[in-house]
Residue frames relative to the residue before (quaternion, step in Angstrom):
aa qw qx qy qz dx dy dz
K 1.0000 0.0000 0.0000 0.0000 0.00 0.00 0.00
V 0.1864 -0.7717 0.6014 0.0902 3.54 -0.95 0.95
E 0.2446 -0.7513 0.5981 0.1343 3.53 -0.84 1.02
L 0.1629 -0.8015 0.5737 0.0439 3.53 -0.92 1.00
L 0.0839 -0.7393 0.6661 0.0527 3.49 -1.31 0.61
E 0.8167 -0.0704 -0.0113 0.5727 3.56 -0.53 1.23
D 0.6677 -0.5356 0.2735 0.4388 3.59 0.98 0.92
K 0.6165 0.4876 -0.3817 0.4863 3.59 1.13 0.48
P 0.4813 -0.6750 0.4664 0.3085 3.63 -0.92 0.90
I 0.0689 -0.8107 0.5805 0.0331 3.55 -0.96 0.91
D 0.8034 0.0522 -0.0293 0.5925 3.57 1.24 -0.28
I 0.1804 -0.7453 0.6286 0.1299 3.55 -1.14 0.64
V 0.1417 -0.7708 0.6187 0.0547 3.62 -0.89 1.02
L 0.2543 -0.7861 0.5519 0.1129 3.53 -0.56 1.19
P 0.5201 -0.6103 0.4757 0.3616 3.64 -1.03 0.51
K 0.5151 -0.6431 0.4644 0.3247 3.60 -1.16 0.54
T 0.7876 0.1409 -0.0799 0.5945 3.58 1.18 -0.56
V 0.0856 -0.7614 0.6383 0.0740 3.58 -1.24 0.37
D 0.3353 -0.7109 0.5927 0.1759 3.50 -1.21 0.80
L 0.0347 0.8006 -0.5937 0.0732 3.61 -0.81 1.10
K 0.4879 -0.6552 0.5037 0.2809 3.51 -1.28 0.57
V 0.3810 -0.6747 0.5789 0.2540 3.61 -1.04 0.74
T 0.2287 -0.7924 0.5526 0.1200 3.57 -0.75 1.05
S 0.7942 -0.0900 0.0507 0.5989 3.56 1.15 -0.58
T 0.1823 -0.7833 0.5878 0.0880 3.55 -1.21 0.61
G 0.3378 -0.7427 0.5432 0.1983 3.58 -1.09 0.53
A 0.7143 -0.4086 0.3484 0.4488 3.52 -1.34 -0.29
G 0.4977 -0.6768 0.4627 0.2832 3.57 -1.08 0.72
V 0.1632 -0.7488 0.6377 0.0774 3.47 -1.31 0.58
K 0.3199 -0.7568 0.5396 0.1838 3.61 -0.69 1.08
S 0.3314 -0.7589 0.5360 0.1642 3.57 -0.84 1.04
D 0.7107 -0.4670 0.3332 0.4073 3.53 -1.38 0.17
H 0.7262 0.4080 -0.2407 0.4983 3.59 1.07 -0.66
G 0.6926 -0.5551 0.2751 0.3695 3.61 1.10 0.56
S 0.6420 0.5091 -0.3626 0.4441 3.67 1.06 -0.34
A 0.3137 -0.7532 0.5533 0.1678 3.55 -0.88 0.94
M 0.0276 -0.7831 0.6208 -0.0250 3.56 -0.82 1.08
K 0.1139 -0.7726 0.6206 0.0699 3.52 -1.30 0.42
P 0.5357 -0.6063 0.4606 0.3651 3.61 -1.18 0.43
A 0.0401 -0.7622 0.6460 0.0074 3.53 -1.18 0.67
E 0.2545 -0.7356 0.6073 0.1592 3.53 -1.02 0.84
L 0.2851 -0.7661 0.5606 0.1326 3.55 -0.92 1.01
E 0.7080 -0.5082 0.3052 0.3838 3.51 -1.31 0.42
N 0.6519 0.4901 -0.2988 0.4956 3.60 1.27 -0.38
G 0.6187 -0.5795 0.3450 0.4030 3.61 1.22 0.09
I 0.5714 0.6046 -0.3807 0.4038 3.61 1.19 -0.23
E 0.2545 -0.7592 0.5809 0.1462 3.59 -1.02 0.84
I 0.0135 0.7830 -0.6204 0.0426 3.63 -0.84 0.99
Q 0.4798 -0.6212 0.5273 0.3253 3.52 -1.39 0.18
V 0.0636 -0.8027 0.5924 -0.0272 3.54 -0.94 1.02
P 0.5963 -0.5419 0.4137 0.4238 3.66 -1.16 0.34
Q 0.7014 -0.4939 0.3534 0.3731 3.53 -1.37 0.41
F 0.6966 0.5004 -0.2986 0.4185 3.62 0.98 -0.77
I 0.5272 0.6050 -0.4260 0.4179 3.64 1.22 0.00
N 0.1225 -0.7941 0.5952 0.0065 3.62 -0.88 1.01
S 0.6445 -0.4743 0.4226 0.4255 3.51 -1.36 0.30
G 0.7423 0.3596 -0.2921 0.4841 3.61 -0.94 0.92
D 0.5745 0.5896 -0.3861 0.4162 3.59 1.21 -0.38
M 0.3463 -0.6876 0.5930 0.2358 3.52 -1.25 0.51
V 0.0734 -0.7996 0.5961 0.0042 3.56 -0.90 0.99
R 0.3600 -0.6953 0.5870 0.2059 3.55 -1.24 0.61
I 0.0269 -0.8080 0.5885 0.0120 3.62 -0.75 0.98
D 0.4975 -0.5988 0.5378 0.3236 3.53 -1.29 0.47
V 0.3998 -0.7406 0.4781 0.2513 3.66 -0.54 1.13
Q 0.6668 0.5145 -0.3291 0.4270 3.60 0.85 -0.75
T 0.8034 0.2927 -0.1522 0.4957 3.63 0.76 -1.00
Q 0.2887 -0.7760 0.4891 0.2743 3.61 1.30 -0.42
H 0.4312 0.6672 -0.4825 0.3690 3.54 1.00 0.94
Y 0.5794 -0.5834 0.4670 0.3253 3.51 -1.25 0.70
L 0.1659 -0.7893 0.5852 0.0838 3.57 -1.01 0.89
D 0.7990 -0.1532 0.1962 0.5474 3.54 0.81 -1.12
R 0.4271 -0.6243 0.5704 0.3202 3.56 -1.30 0.32
V 0.2999 -0.7609 0.5549 0.1520 3.57 -0.95 1.00
S 0.4718 -0.6565 0.5025 0.3063 3.55 -1.01 0.82
K 0.4834 -0.6775 0.4820 0.2739 3.53 -1.17 0.77
């Protein structure tokens, strides 16, 4: 969102979350606390860690600030 003052941009407010498509996923790695995560590349080129049940083509919601997986988005 761009905030304007007299038709001139004065501030940009980024969303807290964004939904992106997973383009590829790697092999899973089990962590110390028992949850299995695996690397996933998103459509914007960023690589994040996602749960094992996420597959290529899935839509995921990520936290923009931390770039961490939050949820799988229904298609």
